[in-house]
C-alpha positions in Angstrom: -40.7 41.9 20.7 -38.1 40.0 22.7 -34.5 41.0 22.4 -31.9 38.4 21.4 -28.2 38.6 22.2 -25.4 37.2 20.1 -23.3 34.4 21.7 -21.1 31.4 20.9 -21.9 27.8 21.6 -18.8 25.7 22.2 -19.3 22.0 21.5 -16.7 19.6 22.8 -17.0 15.8 22.0 -14.3 13.9 23.8 -13.6 10.9 26.1 -15.6 10.6 29.3 -12.4 9.7 31.0 -11.4 13.4 31.0 -14.8 14.9 31.7 -13.9 16.1 35.3 -10.7 17.7 34.1 -12.5 19.6 31.3 -15.4 20.8 33.6 -12.8 22.1 36.1 -11.0 24.0 33.3 -14.4 25.5 32.3 -15.1 26.6 35.8 -11.6 28.2 36.1 -12.4 30.2 32.9 -15.5 31.6 34.6 -18.1 29.4 32.8 -21.3 29.5 34.9 -23.0 26.5 33.3 -22.8 23.8 30.7 -24.7 20.8 29.4 -23.3 17.3 29.3 -24.7 14.3 27.4 -23.5 10.9 26.3 -22.2 10.6 22.7 -21.6 7.7 20.4 -20.1 7.7 17.0 -17.1 7.0 14.8 -14.0 9.2 14.4 -10.3 8.8 13.7 -9.9 6.5 16.7 -12.7 4.2 15.5 -16.2 3.4 16.6 -17.2 4.4 20.2 -20.5 2.9 21.3 -20.2 3.6 25.0 -20.8 0.0 25.9 -19.4 -1.5 29.1 -18.9 -0.5 32.7 -15.8 1.6 32.3 -15.8 5.2 31.1 -12.6 4.2 29.1 -14.5 3.8 25.8 -17.3 6.2 26.3 -17.6 9.7 24.8 -19.4 12.8 26.1 -20.7 15.9 24.4 -20.3 19.2 26.4 -22.1 22.3 25.3 -21.3 25.8 26.6 -23.1 29.0 25.5 -20.9 32.0 26.3 -19.3 35.2 24.9 -16.9 35.0 21.9 -14.1 36.0 24.2 -14.6 33.1 26.7 -15.3 30.7 23.8 -11.9 31.4 22.3 -10.3 30.8 25.7 -12.2 27.5 26.1 -11.0 26.3 22.6 -7.3 27.2 23.4 -7.4 25.5 26.8 -9.1 22.3 25.6 -7.0 21.8 22.5 -3.7 22.6 24.2 -4.3 20.7 27.4 -6.4 17.7 26.4 -6.4 17.0 22.7 -2.7 16.2 22.5 -3.3 13.0 24.4 -7.0 12.3 24.2 -9.5 12.0 21.3 -11.9 14.8 20.7 -13.3 17.5 18.5 -14.3 21.0 19.3 -16.3 23.5 17.3 -18.2 26.8 17.6 -21.6 27.8 16.5 -23.2 31.3 16.4 -26.3 31.4 18.6 -28.7 34.0 19.9 -30.0 33.9 23.5 -32.8 35.7 25.3 -31.4 35.6 28.8 -28.0 37.3 28.4 -27.2 37.1 32.1 -27.4 33.4 32.2 -24.5 33.1 29.8 -22.6 36.1 31.1 -23.2 38.4 28.2 -23.4 42.2 28.7 -27.0 43.5 28.1 
């Protein structure tokens, strides 16, 4: 039977305008990988459909699977450095992974 390792998935939904800044912050925290996808929806700042040429009104969803320790650092960095001036939400999910090395978990 395959062994599973406990991890955290950090999900960040925010403005595409700050995507590069957030991915740089993730890399500085030692994150080795993440997934980015477009996101549409409605929140406290209204409906965001992602229409138009500019990234000004587009949202992105960033997912990172990592250790609980790194997940907490990501939350602190993103909330303190970005969510004061930009729209966004961040949440954590408990997950289990098969390949611990891919998400920097001890085996």
